[in-house]
C-alpha positions as CSV (number, residue, x, y, z in Angstrom):
1,M,10.9,1.6,41.4
2,R,12.5,-0.7,38.9
3,F,13.4,-0.5,35.2
4,A,14.5,-2.8,32.4
5,S,15.6,-2.1,28.9
6,A,16.2,-4.2,25.8
7,I,17.1,-4.0,22.1
8,S,17.0,-6.4,19.2
9,A,18.3,-6.1,15.7
10,N,16.6,-9.3,14.4
11,S,14.7,-8.5,11.1
12,D,11.9,-10.9,12.0
13,G,9.4,-8.9,14.2
14,N,8.2,-11.8,16.2
15,V,11.7,-13.0,17.0
16,A,12.8,-9.4,17.8
17,L,9.9,-8.9,20.2
18,S,10.6,-12.3,21.8
19,N,14.2,-11.2,22.4
20,L,12.9,-8.0,24.1
21,F,10.6,-10.0,26.4
22,T,13.4,-12.4,27.3
23,A,15.8,-9.6,28.2
24,V,13.2,-7.7,30.2
25,D,12.3,-10.9,32.1
26,R,15.8,-11.2,33.4
27,R,15.4,-7.9,35.3
28,I,11.8,-7.3,36.1
29,T,8.5,-9.1,36.5
30,R,6.3,-8.2,33.5
31,G,3.1,-8.2,35.5
32,M,4.5,-5.5,37.7
33,V,5.3,-3.1,34.8
34,D,3.3,0.1,34.7
35,L,4.8,1.9,31.7
36,V,6.4,0.6,28.5
37,V,8.1,3.0,26.0
38,F,8.7,1.2,22.7
39,F,10.6,2.2,19.5
40,C,11.0,0.4,16.2
41,T,12.2,1.1,12.7
42,P,9.8,1.1,9.7
43,H,11.1,-2.3,8.5
44,F,8.3,-3.8,10.7
45,E,5.5,-1.9,9.0
46,E,3.6,-5.0,7.8
47,E,3.9,-6.6,11.3
48,M,3.0,-3.5,13.3
49,D,-0.5,-4.4,14.2
50,N,0.5,-7.8,15.6
51,L,3.6,-6.4,17.3
52,V,1.5,-3.7,19.2
53,T,-1.1,-6.3,20.2
54,A,1.6,-8.6,21.5
55,L,3.2,-5.7,23.4
56,H,-0.1,-4.8,24.9
57,D,-0.8,-8.4,25.9
58,G,2.7,-9.1,27.0
59,F,2.7,-6.2,29.4
60,S,-0.9,-6.6,30.6
61,G,-2.0,-3.7,32.7
62,A,0.8,-1.4,31.5
63,I,0.4,1.8,29.4
64,V,2.4,1.3,26.1
65,L,3.7,4.4,24.4
66,G,5.9,4.4,21.3
67,C,6.8,5.5,17.8
68,T,8.8,4.6,14.7
69,G,12.2,6.0,14.0
70,E,15.1,5.4,11.6
71,G,17.1,3.8,14.4
72,T,16.8,2.6,18.0
73,L,19.1,2.4,21.0
74,A,19.2,0.8,24.4
75,T,21.7,0.3,27.3
76,E,24.4,-1.4,25.4
77,R,24.1,-0.5,21.7
78,E,22.7,1.8,19.0
79,V,21.3,0.4,15.8
80,E,21.0,2.8,12.9
81,R,19.2,2.6,9.5
82,R,18.5,-1.1,9.7
83,P,15.8,-3.2,11.4
84,S,15.7,-2.9,15.2
85,M,13.4,-2.3,18.1
86,S,14.0,-1.3,21.7
87,L,12.0,-0.6,24.8
88,L,12.1,0.6,28.4
89,A,9.8,-1.1,30.9
90,A,9.1,0.7,34.2
91,C,7.6,-0.4,37.5
92,L,6.5,2.9,39.0
93,P,4.8,2.5,42.4
94,G,3.1,5.6,43.6
95,V,3.1,7.2,40.1
96,R,-0.1,8.1,38.2
97,I,0.3,7.6,34.4
98,Q,-2.2,9.5,32.3
99,P,-2.0,8.8,28.5
100,F,-3.0,11.5,26.0
101,H,-3.2,12.1,22.2
102,V,-3.2,15.7,20.9
103,R,-4.1,16.5,17.3
104,Q,-3.9,19.8,15.5
105,P,-7.6,20.7,15.7
106,Q,-7.4,20.3,19.5
107,L,-4.2,22.3,19.7
108,D,-5.9,25.1,17.7
109,A,-8.9,25.1,20.1
110,V,-6.9,25.3,23.3
111,Q,-7.3,28.7,25.1
112,T,-6.6,28.1,28.8
113,H,-4.7,25.8,31.1
114,H,-8.0,24.2,31.9
115,D,-8.2,23.1,28.3
116,W,-4.8,21.5,28.6
117,E,-5.8,19.8,31.8
118,R,-8.7,18.2,30.0
119,L,-6.4,17.2,27.1
120,V,-3.6,15.6,29.1
121,G,-5.4,14.7,32.3
122,A,-3.1,16.4,34.7
123,A,-3.4,19.7,36.6
124,P,-0.5,22.1,36.8
125,E,-0.4,21.9,40.6
126,S,0.2,18.1,40.3
127,R,3.7,18.9,38.8
128,P,3.6,16.4,35.9
129,V,6.6,15.1,34.0
130,F,5.7,14.6,30.3
131,I,7.0,12.0,27.9
132,T,5.8,12.9,24.4
133,L,6.4,11.5,20.8
134,A,5.1,13.5,17.8
135,D,4.6,13.3,14.1
136,P,6.0,16.4,12.3
137,F,3.7,16.5,9.3
138,R,0.2,17.3,10.7
139,L,1.1,19.0,13.9
140,N,2.6,22.4,14.7
141,I,5.3,20.9,16.9
142,L,6.8,24.3,17.9
143,G,3.4,25.5,18.9
144,F,2.6,22.3,20.8
145,V,5.8,22.6,22.9
146,E,5.3,26.3,23.5
147,Q,1.7,25.9,24.5
148,I,2.1,23.0,26.9
149,S,5.1,24.7,28.4
150,Q,3.1,27.8,29.1
151,A,0.3,25.8,30.7
152,Y,2.8,23.8,32.8
153,P,5.7,26.2,33.6
154,Q,8.9,24.7,34.8
155,R,7.6,21.1,34.1
156,P,9.9,19.0,31.9
157,L,8.8,17.7,28.5
158,F,11.0,14.8,27.2
159,G,10.6,13.1,23.9
160,G,11.2,13.4,20.2
161,V,9.9,13.6,16.7
162,A,9.2,10.4,14.9
163,S,11.8,9.9,12.1
164,A,10.7,6.9,10.1
165,G,8.7,8.7,7.4
166,S,9.3,11.5,4.9
167,A,5.7,12.2,4.2
168,P,2.4,12.5,6.1
169,G,1.0,9.2,7.3
170,E,4.3,7.3,7.1
171,N,5.2,7.6,10.8
172,R,3.5,5.5,13.4
173,L,2.6,6.6,16.9
174,I,1.6,4.0,19.5
175,L,-0.6,4.6,22.5
176,D,-2.0,1.9,24.7
177,G,-2.7,-0.7,22.0
178,E,-3.7,1.8,19.3
179,I,-1.6,2.8,16.2
180,L,-2.0,6.5,15.2
181,R,-0.7,8.4,12.2
182,D,-0.7,12.1,13.4
183,G,-0.5,14.4,16.3
184,A,1.4,13.9,19.5
185,V,1.1,11.0,21.9
186,G,2.4,11.0,25.5
187,V,2.0,10.3,29.1
188,A,1.8,12.7,32.1
189,L,3.5,11.2,35.1
190,T,2.6,12.6,38.5
191,G,3.3,11.4,42.0
192,N,6.3,9.7,43.5
193,L,8.8,10.3,40.8
194,D,12.2,12.2,40.6
195,A,13.0,13.0,36.9
196,I,16.2,14.7,36.0
197,A,16.6,16.5,32.7
198,V,20.0,16.2,30.9
199,V,20.2,18.0,27.6
200,S,23.5,17.9,25.6
201,Q,23.4,20.3,22.6
202,G,26.9,19.2,21.7
203,C,28.4,22.7,21.2
204,R,31.1,24.8,22.8
205,P,31.3,28.6,22.8
206,I,33.9,30.7,20.9
207,G,34.7,34.3,21.4
208,K,32.7,36.3,23.9
209,P,29.0,37.1,24.5
210,F,27.4,40.0,22.6
211,V,24.0,41.7,23.0
212,I,21.7,42.0,20.0
213,T,21.3,45.7,19.5
214,K,19.4,45.6,16.3
215,G,17.3,42.7,15.0
216,E,14.0,41.7,13.5
217,H,12.2,38.4,13.3
218,N,15.1,35.9,12.7
219,I,17.6,38.5,11.4
220,V,20.4,39.6,13.6
221,Q,21.5,43.0,12.2
222,A,23.8,44.3,14.9
223,L,25.7,42.9,17.9
224,G,27.0,45.4,20.4
225,G,26.4,48.2,18.1
226,L,28.4,46.8,15.1
227,P,27.1,44.7,12.2
228,A,26.7,41.1,13.2
229,L,29.0,39.9,10.4
230,T,31.7,42.3,11.5
231,R,31.5,40.8,15.1
232,L,31.7,37.3,13.7
233,Q,34.7,38.1,11.6
234,S,36.5,39.6,14.6
235,V,35.8,36.3,16.6
236,L,37.1,34.2,13.7
237,T,40.4,36.2,13.4
238,Q,41.2,35.4,17.1
239,L,40.9,31.6,16.6
240,S,43.6,29.1,15.7
241,P,43.7,28.0,12.1
242,E,42.1,24.7,13.1
243,E,39.4,26.3,15.1
244,E,38.7,28.8,12.4
245,K,38.3,26.0,9.8
246,L,35.8,24.3,12.2
247,A,33.9,27.5,12.7
248,R,33.5,28.0,9.0
249,Q,32.2,24.5,8.6
250,S,30.0,24.2,11.7
251,L,29.0,27.5,13.2
252,F,26.0,28.2,15.5
253,L,24.6,31.1,17.5
254,G,23.6,30.4,21.1
255,R,20.9,32.5,22.7
256,A,21.0,33.0,26.5
257,I,18.1,31.5,28.3
258,D,18.5,33.6,31.4
259,E,19.5,37.2,30.7
260,Y,20.1,37.9,34.4
261,R,23.2,35.8,34.7
262,S,26.4,37.8,35.3
263,E,28.4,35.0,33.6
264,F,27.5,32.5,30.9
265,G,28.8,29.0,30.5
266,R,27.9,25.6,29.0
267,G,24.2,24.9,29.1
268,D,23.2,28.6,29.4
269,F,22.4,29.0,25.7
270,L,19.8,27.6,23.4
271,I,21.7,26.7,20.2
272,H,20.4,28.0,16.8
273,S,21.7,27.3,13.3
274,I,23.0,30.2,11.3
275,L,21.1,30.1,8.0
276,G,23.0,32.7,6.0
277,A,24.8,36.1,5.9
278,D,24.2,39.3,4.0
279,K,27.6,40.8,3.1
280,E,26.1,44.1,2.1
281,T,24.2,44.8,5.4
282,G,26.3,42.6,7.7
283,A,23.2,40.8,9.0
284,L,23.0,37.1,10.0
285,A,19.9,34.9,9.6
286,I,19.4,32.4,12.4
287,A,16.9,29.5,13.1
288,G,15.3,31.4,16.0
289,P,14.2,34.8,17.2
290,A,16.5,37.8,17.0
291,R,15.1,39.9,19.9
292,V,16.9,43.2,20.7
293,G,18.5,43.0,24.2
294,T,19.2,39.2,24.0
295,T,22.7,38.0,24.9
296,V,24.2,35.6,22.3
297,Q,27.5,33.9,21.7
298,F,28.9,32.0,18.7
299,H,29.4,28.3,19.1
300,V,31.0,25.4,17.2
301,R,30.1,21.7,17.1
302,D,32.1,18.7,16.2
303,A,32.5,15.2,17.5
304,K,35.0,16.2,20.1
305,S,32.9,19.1,21.5
306,A,29.8,16.9,21.4
307,D,31.5,14.2,23.4
308,E,32.9,16.7,25.9
309,D,29.5,18.3,26.3
310,L,27.7,15.0,27.0
311,R,30.3,13.9,29.5
312,T,30.1,17.3,31.3
313,V,26.3,17.4,31.7
314,L,26.1,13.7,32.8
315,A,29.1,13.9,35.2
316,P,27.0,15.3,38.2
317,Y,24.9,12.2,38.2
318,A,27.6,9.6,38.2
319,G,27.3,7.5,41.4
320,S,23.8,8.7,42.1
321,D,20.9,6.3,42.4
322,V,19.6,6.6,38.8
323,R,17.3,3.7,38.1
324,G,16.5,4.1,34.4
325,G,16.4,6.6,31.6
326,L,15.2,7.5,28.1
327,L,17.6,8.9,25.5
328,F,16.2,10.9,22.6
329,G,19.1,11.5,20.2
330,C,19.2,13.4,16.9
331,N,19.6,11.3,13.8
332,G,22.5,13.5,13.0
333,R,24.4,12.0,15.9
334,G,25.5,8.3,15.9
335,T,27.8,7.3,13.1
336,R,26.9,10.5,11.3
337,M,29.0,12.3,14.0
338,W,31.3,9.6,15.3
339,P,33.3,6.9,13.5
340,R,31.8,4.0,15.5
341,P,28.2,3.3,16.6
342,G,27.1,3.4,20.2
343,H,28.7,6.7,21.3
344,D,25.9,8.2,23.4
345,V,24.8,4.9,25.2
346,G,28.5,4.2,25.7
347,V,29.1,7.4,27.5
348,L,25.9,6.8,29.6
349,R,27.1,3.3,30.5
350,E,30.6,4.6,31.3
351,L,29.5,7.3,33.7
352,L,26.3,5.9,35.2
353,G,26.9,2.2,35.1
354,D,24.4,-0.5,34.1
355,V,21.4,1.7,34.1
356,P,18.5,0.5,31.9
357,V,18.1,3.1,29.1
358,A,16.2,3.0,25.8
359,G,15.4,5.5,23.1
360,F,15.6,6.3,19.4
361,F,17.1,8.6,16.7
362,C,14.8,11.5,16.3
363,A,14.0,14.2,13.7
364,G,13.9,16.7,16.6
365,E,14.3,16.3,20.3
366,F,12.2,17.7,23.2
367,G,13.9,18.8,26.4
368,P,14.3,21.7,28.9
369,V,17.1,24.2,28.9
370,G,17.2,26.7,31.7
371,G,13.8,25.5,32.9
372,R,12.1,26.0,29.6
373,N,11.2,23.3,27.0
374,F,12.4,23.6,23.5
375,V,12.6,21.6,20.2
376,H,16.3,20.8,19.6
377,G,18.5,19.5,16.8
378,F,21.7,17.5,16.9
379,T,21.0,17.1,20.6
380,A,20.9,14.2,23.1
381,S,17.9,14.9,25.4
382,I,17.9,12.5,28.3
383,A,15.4,11.8,31.1
384,L,17.0,10.1,34.1
385,F,14.7,8.6,36.7
386,R,16.2,8.7,40.1
387,A,14.9,6.8,43.1
388,P,12.5,9.0,45.2
389,E,13.2,9.6,48.8
390,G,12.5,6.5,50.9
391,D,12.7,4.0,48.0
392,P,14.9,1.0,48.9
393,P,18.0,0.1,46.8
394,E,17.1,-1.9,43.7
395,E,18.9,-5.0,44.9
396,D,16.6,-5.1,48.0
397,E,13.4,-5.1,46.0
398,A,11.4,-8.2,45.5
């Protein structure tokens, strides 16, 4: 199993693609590549047909998956809001790669896991790993993620929402030589593959956990028997002035994924934005369900906590035989969060070494937390591909 990644910020599409080919050729034989995941900014709109054809021809025999985004990234750099393209090329012996395209009418018609098997070409018992890219305007993305996760329980879904367009038809999805304008495109990977999910939501908890004792839809009315706003105010009064200021600027509510844990820590919560508060009733509106009996905890997010969280979730894999990766980062990260570009790929490189990684800045990220797939925001969702048992070290490969 071998990977190569590349990025180019040249504004000429042909030159940029040539740069990608040259960088890939230094690490891998293109004729051996089985899967290419490609990202580019909308600056190459007029050249898109030729670029996709050249990609398909340049990696003859490989499945090409991709989309447009407002920025791209690869192993050594992140390029935001200006022309760029990046890719990850993978040689995956013993892995079956099944491409698929799901549109809203098909999603509406799905009723059983057999329908999903026909759509994506993989049976649940084959334990697939999904890489998926979606357009947000003509597909119920939350419904898509929920349905595919129910059909394939405990199977990871990696990917993101195309971020190059602000209206229907402006994003581009790429699948095996074809350019599409709606739905979700992806691949189901089965066989000799070890994929690790690393999801960094960039938050840290404050205060203590509470149980929702009264709630409806997305409205949290009471926490631990008291109005939710009263509980929040009690948490804020126990913080330092600096922490309280941060909480008032960037406050979230984390919902526990596994209610059966005796203790909760980093990574045990799905983070939801707090949309508003009602001073009269003491209720809080959140961007998620407010189910009675759910354990929740207030969280804050800033550049420091996001950096600490990414380092914490990546640390267990430092020194392991990670061969390649895909990084789907929120377009609210990058220089919108840190003063200099390249933060997320820099941390990856620092902790994992010279591992080929590529990705893009998304309008929503797919990734599992607590064994369940979700659509995230402000998150770095990372798929790390580790050498399966019996695979020789990369330096020994031909």
